[in-house]
Structure formats: C-alpha cells, structure tokens
C-alpha positions as CSV (number, residue, x, y, z in Angstrom):
1,M,80.3,77.3,20.5
2,T,83.1,75.0,19.4
3,H,83.7,71.7,21.0
4,A,87.1,70.2,21.5
5,S,88.4,67.7,23.9
6,F,92.1,67.3,25.0
7,S,92.1,63.5,25.9
8,D,95.4,63.5,27.6
9,L,98.3,65.7,28.5
10,A,100.4,64.8,25.5
11,T,97.4,66.1,23.3
12,L,97.2,69.4,25.3
13,R,100.8,69.7,25.2
14,Q,100.9,69.4,21.4
15,A,98.3,72.1,21.1
16,C,100.5,74.4,23.3
17,L,103.6,73.8,21.2
18,S,101.8,74.3,18.0
19,P,100.4,77.9,17.9
20,C,98.6,79.0,14.7
21,P,100.5,81.6,12.8
22,A,99.8,85.3,12.5
23,D,98.5,87.1,9.3
24,E,101.5,89.6,8.8
25,N,100.1,90.7,5.5
26,A,97.1,92.0,7.3
27,A,99.1,93.9,9.7
28,S,101.4,95.3,7.0
29,T,98.2,96.6,5.1
30,V,97.2,98.3,8.2
31,A,100.6,99.9,8.7
32,A,100.5,101.1,5.3
33,R,97.2,103.0,5.9
34,E,98.5,104.4,9.1
35,A,101.5,105.9,7.1
36,I,99.3,108.0,4.9
37,L,96.7,109.4,7.5
38,T,96.6,113.1,8.5
39,K,99.0,112.8,11.3
40,P,102.7,112.7,12.2
41,A,104.1,109.2,11.8
42,G,103.6,107.2,14.8
43,S,101.7,110.0,16.7
44,L,98.9,107.8,17.9
45,G,101.4,105.7,19.6
46,R,100.2,102.3,20.8
47,L,96.8,103.0,19.3
48,E,98.3,102.3,15.9
49,E,100.1,99.1,17.3
50,L,96.8,97.9,18.6
51,V,95.0,98.1,15.2
52,A,97.8,96.0,13.5
53,W,97.5,93.6,16.4
54,L,93.8,93.1,15.7
55,A,94.4,92.8,12.0
56,R,97.3,90.3,12.6
57,W,95.1,87.8,14.7
58,Q,91.8,88.4,13.2
59,R,93.5,87.8,9.8
60,S,92.0,90.7,8.2
61,A,93.2,94.1,7.0
62,T,89.8,95.5,8.1
63,P,89.6,94.5,11.8
64,T,86.3,94.8,13.5
65,L,85.0,94.8,17.2
66,D,81.5,93.6,16.2
67,H,81.1,90.8,18.6
68,V,83.2,91.2,21.6
69,Q,82.9,88.2,24.2
70,C,83.8,88.7,28.0
71,L,84.4,85.4,29.8
72,V,84.6,85.1,33.4
73,F,85.5,81.8,34.8
74,A,84.8,81.0,38.6
75,G,86.5,78.5,40.7
76,N,87.1,77.6,44.3
77,H,90.5,76.9,45.9
78,G,91.4,74.2,48.9
79,V,94.3,76.4,49.9
80,V,92.0,78.9,51.5
81,A,92.1,76.4,54.4
82,Q,95.6,77.8,55.2
83,G,94.2,81.2,56.0
84,V,95.5,83.0,52.8
85,S,92.2,85.0,52.1
86,A,90.4,87.6,53.9
87,W,87.2,86.2,52.6
88,P,85.6,82.9,53.0
89,A,85.2,80.5,50.0
90,E,81.4,80.9,50.0
91,V,81.9,84.4,48.5
92,T,82.7,82.8,45.2
93,A,79.2,81.4,44.6
94,L,77.7,84.6,45.9
95,M,79.6,86.7,43.4
96,V,78.7,84.3,40.6
97,D,75.0,84.9,41.5
98,N,75.7,88.5,41.5
99,F,77.4,88.4,38.0
100,R,74.3,86.4,36.8
101,H,71.8,89.1,38.2
102,G,73.7,92.0,36.7
103,G,74.9,93.5,40.0
104,A,78.8,93.2,39.7
105,A,81.1,95.9,38.3
106,I,81.8,93.5,35.3
107,N,78.2,93.6,34.3
108,Q,78.4,97.5,34.0
109,L,81.8,97.5,32.3
110,A,80.8,94.9,29.8
111,R,77.5,96.5,28.9
112,N,79.6,99.9,28.5
113,A,82.0,98.0,26.2
114,Q,79.1,96.6,24.1
115,A,80.3,93.1,25.2
116,K,78.5,89.9,25.7
117,L,79.3,88.5,29.1
118,D,79.3,84.8,29.9
119,V,80.0,83.5,33.2
120,I,81.2,79.9,33.8
121,A,81.2,78.2,37.2
122,L,83.6,75.3,37.1
123,E,83.4,71.9,38.5
124,D,80.2,73.1,40.5
125,L,82.4,75.3,42.3
126,R,84.0,72.3,44.2
127,M,87.2,73.2,45.6
128,T,90.7,72.2,44.2
129,G,93.1,70.3,46.4
130,D,95.1,72.2,48.9
131,F,98.4,72.3,46.9
132,T,100.4,72.4,50.1
133,Q,99.1,68.9,50.8
134,V,98.2,67.4,47.4
135,D,98.0,68.3,43.6
136,A,95.5,71.1,43.1
137,M,94.0,68.9,40.3
138,T,94.1,65.4,39.0
139,P,95.0,65.0,35.6
140,E,91.4,64.3,34.5
141,V,90.1,67.4,36.2
142,F,92.7,69.6,34.8
143,L,91.8,68.4,31.4
144,R,88.2,68.7,32.0
145,V,88.5,72.4,33.0
146,V,90.9,73.2,30.2
147,D,88.3,71.7,27.7
148,A,85.7,73.9,29.4
149,G,87.6,77.1,28.7
150,F,88.4,76.0,25.2
151,N,84.7,75.2,24.6
152,A,83.5,78.5,26.1
153,V,84.8,80.7,23.4
154,D,82.6,81.8,20.6
155,P,84.6,81.0,17.4
156,H,82.6,84.1,15.8
157,A,83.9,86.5,18.4
158,S,86.2,89.3,17.2
159,L,87.7,89.7,20.6
160,V,87.6,87.8,23.8
161,C,88.2,89.5,27.2
162,L,89.2,87.0,30.0
163,G,88.7,87.3,33.6
164,E,88.2,85.1,36.8
165,M,86.6,85.0,40.2
166,G,87.7,82.8,42.9
167,I,88.5,83.2,46.7
168,G,92.1,82.4,47.3
169,N,93.2,82.6,43.6
170,T,95.9,85.1,43.9
171,T,97.7,82.7,46.1
172,A,97.4,80.0,43.3
173,A,98.5,82.6,40.7
174,A,101.4,83.6,42.8
175,A,102.5,79.9,43.1
176,V,102.3,79.4,39.5
177,A,104.4,82.6,38.8
178,L,107.0,81.7,41.5
179,A,107.3,78.2,40.1
180,L,107.7,79.2,36.4
181,F,110.0,82.4,36.9
182,G,111.6,81.9,40.5
183,D,112.6,84.6,42.6
184,D,111.6,84.9,46.2
185,A,108.2,84.2,47.4
186,E,107.9,87.6,49.1
187,N,108.1,89.2,45.7
188,W,105.0,87.3,44.3
189,A,102.7,87.5,47.5
190,G,100.2,90.4,47.8
191,P,97.1,91.4,49.5
192,G,94.9,89.9,46.9
193,A,91.2,90.8,47.9
194,G,92.3,92.6,51.2
195,S,94.6,90.4,53.4
196,D,96.6,92.3,56.0
197,Q,100.3,92.0,56.7
198,A,99.7,88.7,58.8
199,G,97.6,87.3,55.9
200,I,100.4,88.1,53.3
201,M,103.0,86.3,55.6
202,R,100.6,83.3,55.6
203,K,100.7,83.4,51.9
204,I,104.4,83.6,51.7
205,S,104.6,80.5,53.9
206,V,102.0,78.7,51.9
207,L,103.9,79.6,48.6
208,K,107.1,78.1,50.0
209,A,105.5,75.0,51.2
210,G,103.6,74.6,47.8
211,I,106.9,74.9,45.9
212,A,108.7,72.5,48.2
213,R,106.2,69.9,47.8
214,H,105.9,69.8,44.1
215,R,109.6,70.9,43.6
216,N,110.4,67.7,41.3
217,Y,107.7,68.8,38.8
218,L,108.4,72.5,38.1
219,A,110.4,72.2,35.0
220,D,107.0,71.2,33.2
221,P,104.7,74.3,32.8
222,L,101.6,72.0,32.4
223,E,102.4,70.2,35.8
224,V,103.0,73.6,37.2
225,A,99.4,74.7,36.1
226,R,98.0,71.4,37.3
227,R,99.6,71.1,40.6
228,L,99.7,74.9,41.8
229,G,96.8,76.4,39.8
230,G,93.1,76.3,39.9
231,H,90.1,75.4,37.8
232,E,89.5,79.0,36.6
233,L,93.3,79.4,35.7
234,A,93.1,76.2,33.6
235,A,90.0,77.3,31.9
236,I,91.7,80.6,31.1
237,M,94.6,78.6,29.4
238,G,92.0,76.7,27.4
239,A,90.0,79.8,26.2
240,I,93.5,81.3,25.1
241,L,94.1,78.2,23.1
242,A,90.6,78.3,21.5
243,A,91.0,81.9,20.6
244,R,94.3,81.2,18.7
245,K,92.9,78.5,16.8
246,H,89.7,80.9,15.9
247,N,91.9,83.8,15.0
248,I,90.5,85.9,17.9
249,P,92.7,88.3,19.7
250,V,92.6,88.2,23.5
251,L,92.7,90.8,26.4
252,L,94.0,89.2,29.6
253,D,92.8,90.9,32.7
254,G,95.1,91.2,36.0
255,F,97.5,89.2,38.0
256,V,95.4,86.0,38.1
257,C,94.5,85.9,34.4
258,T,98.2,86.8,33.6
259,A,99.5,84.0,35.7
260,A,96.9,81.5,34.0
261,S,98.4,82.5,30.7
262,A,102.1,82.1,31.8
263,P,102.5,78.3,31.1
264,L,101.6,79.0,27.4
265,Y,104.4,81.5,27.1
266,T,106.9,79.2,28.9
267,L,105.9,76.4,26.6
268,H,106.3,78.4,23.3
269,P,107.7,82.0,23.1
270,D,104.9,82.9,20.6
271,G,102.2,81.3,22.7
272,L,100.8,84.7,23.9
273,A,101.4,86.6,20.9
274,H,97.6,87.1,20.2
275,C,97.2,88.3,23.8
276,R,97.5,91.8,25.3
277,I,97.6,92.4,29.1
278,A,94.8,94.8,29.6
279,H,96.0,96.6,32.6
280,C,98.5,96.6,35.5
281,S,97.0,95.3,38.6
282,A,97.8,96.9,42.1
283,E,98.8,93.3,43.0
284,P,102.6,93.8,43.6
285,G,103.7,90.8,41.5
286,H,101.7,91.7,38.5
287,I,104.2,94.1,36.8
288,R,107.1,91.5,37.5
289,L,104.8,88.9,35.6
290,A,104.2,91.1,32.8
291,E,107.7,91.8,32.3
292,A,108.5,88.0,32.6
293,L,106.1,87.7,29.7
294,A,107.6,90.6,27.6
295,Q,104.5,92.7,27.9
296,K,103.6,96.0,28.8
297,P,100.1,96.5,30.2
298,L,97.8,98.9,28.5
299,L,96.4,100.7,31.4
300,D,97.5,101.4,34.9
301,L,94.6,102.4,37.1
302,G,95.3,100.8,40.3
303,L,92.6,98.1,39.9
304,R,92.6,94.9,41.7
305,L,89.2,93.5,41.3
306,G,89.5,90.8,38.9
307,E,86.4,89.5,37.1
308,A,87.7,91.0,33.7
309,S,87.2,94.5,34.7
310,G,90.5,95.9,33.3
311,A,90.0,93.8,30.1
312,A,86.5,95.4,29.6
313,L,87.9,98.8,30.1
314,V,90.2,98.4,27.2
315,V,87.5,97.5,24.7
316,P,86.4,101.3,24.3
317,L,90.0,102.2,23.8
318,L,90.3,99.6,20.9
319,R,87.1,101.0,19.5
320,A,88.8,104.5,19.6
321,A,91.9,103.1,17.9
322,L,89.6,101.4,14.9
323,A,87.7,104.6,14.7
324,C,90.8,106.6,13.9
325,H,92.3,104.2,11.6
326,T,89.1,103.7,9.5
327,G,87.6,107.3,9.8
328,M,90.6,109.7,9.5
329,H,91.5,111.0,6.1
330,S,94.6,110.4,4.1
331,F,96.8,113.4,3.3
332,A,95.7,113.1,-0.3
333,E,91.9,113.1,0.7
334,A,92.6,116.2,2.9
335,G,94.7,118.0,0.2
336,I,97.7,118.2,2.4
337,A,101.1,117.6,0.9
338,S,102.8,114.9,2.9
C-alpha cells in the first residue's frame, strides 16, 4: 500500500484541485482498433467506451483487469439518534464481522468478479457527531479518515471497486447531496435500508435541520463533506484521490458512494473522470445525483444493498468488454472487405 498524509485541509484541497491527466493517446489507440474489428462501427455500444475508459486511466493501450481490488469502508453515524434508520447502529459492526467471515453478498460477488475484497472499519466504528447538533467530524478526524481511504488503495490495482457499510449513511449521503446540489430535501430522502414513510419523514426533517445548522459553510465542498458526511464517505473520497494518482480507474457503487464522490466533482469538473457509476440504486435520489455528476450508471437492477455489490457486478461486464476488444478478429484477419 501507498502511504500519504493530508496534513491540513489546504493540502487536501490542492490535491482535489489538481487531478492527474488522462492518457488520451492510449484511448485513441483503443478506438482505432475498435474501428477495424469485425462488427459495425459502434455496435458494441458502451462496451467500446468502457475499454477506452480503462485504457485512458490505466495509461495503457492494452488495459487489463489482472488485479481488481474491492474496498468496503464501514463507519457509524451519530445522526441515527434522530430515528432515521430502521436498523440500530450495532448492525454496522455485525456486518463488518459478516464480511470478514465471508457471509455477505459482497463476498460472493467479489469472488465471482475475481476481485480481492478489503474491508476497512474506520475509527473503530465510533460514531460521527450528529450533524443536526454538531459537525459530523472535526478537521482532524476528517483528514484522518480521508488518509485511511487514500492509503487503503493498492497502487498496483488495475481497477478499484468502492463501497460502504454504515447504518444511517443514506441520511448523511442525502445531506451531502442536498448541500451540494440544492433542491428540496424531499427529493433526496429515501427508505435507505428499509425505513417506512414515517422514517422517511423523520429523515426529511433531519436533512432540513442539518442544512440550516451548517448553512454558512455550504459553499465549500470539503466543509460539506466534513460537517454533513461520515467516516466511510470521507474514506471513499480519499480512495478516489489515490486511484487517480496511481492511474487506476474506479467503479463507484450506489447512492452513498456516489454522494461521497460528489465533493470532488464540485471542486473540479474533471475530478471524477476516472470513475464510473456502476449502477442506478433503487434509492430515489441516486439517479438525480448521477445526473448532477453528468454520468449515466452502467446497470439498473433495483439494488439498494450498498457494500460495493453493484460495483462488483460490473467487473464481469468489463471483462467481457476487454475480451471482445482483445479477442475479436479484424476485418483483414477475417478476410472481410470493410
């Protein structure tokens, strides 16, 4: 693993404002090969674009998926005290144990995707502050968990799939989305892990209270992430920065993971160019959030599990795209006049 430390918010901000460039020559080489393969031009649709995306960010005209890393960050949220979740906070630790013993959906999906699964429990699963009362994280804690996410990325990975686990984190994600992109709280609040209508109404009230409390700081995306987010959201942001530094494309999972990435986009319009949203979550605000980030999710399967499940499901799709790109014959090889 690589080790870096963001010593202060200014250092972190500079990293966010200075994303490493893509390799457009590699992407052009991929496109040139696609043009001579035995198929009508563009007939493999987004599969062709995905190969070019891998090439662009791996900085190689022959991208691979030899070493896929799946990272799941876990954290707890003080805002659960406001009754925003159908589950108690203790479930976060129980699910971390389940991940580590191979019993969760992501264990099966990562194995199927031939991906290495790493589970990181942040801050010993201590709760963040309740953002309706205080900042979710102090600057020191915020920087520490961003560092943890940054340092969790294997610099030799060919692809990183990002996910999360944290009771209450759809509320934190909705608060971040609302702060960054506006609209009504009602349009960002959803059932999360199973809240009923009364629970959703409590969530809406909490979102409004959080925005009101921190309204003087909402113009700064890093302050939004620190004051309204969570440990796992901040770690995801750090992992995205590390992947960019190490030329690794990233698959983002669902609503929470996408919200975690959003401050990077609002800080720099190219900040998420090396990322793709793996799937459209059943959480109602996710498609709105994807549109705000100028992205179209790759799958739409009605998932709302989190834990990088949707991201892991896209890995076989990427393998299929690469198989077509590398294995198909050209028109010349097939003896077909193009």
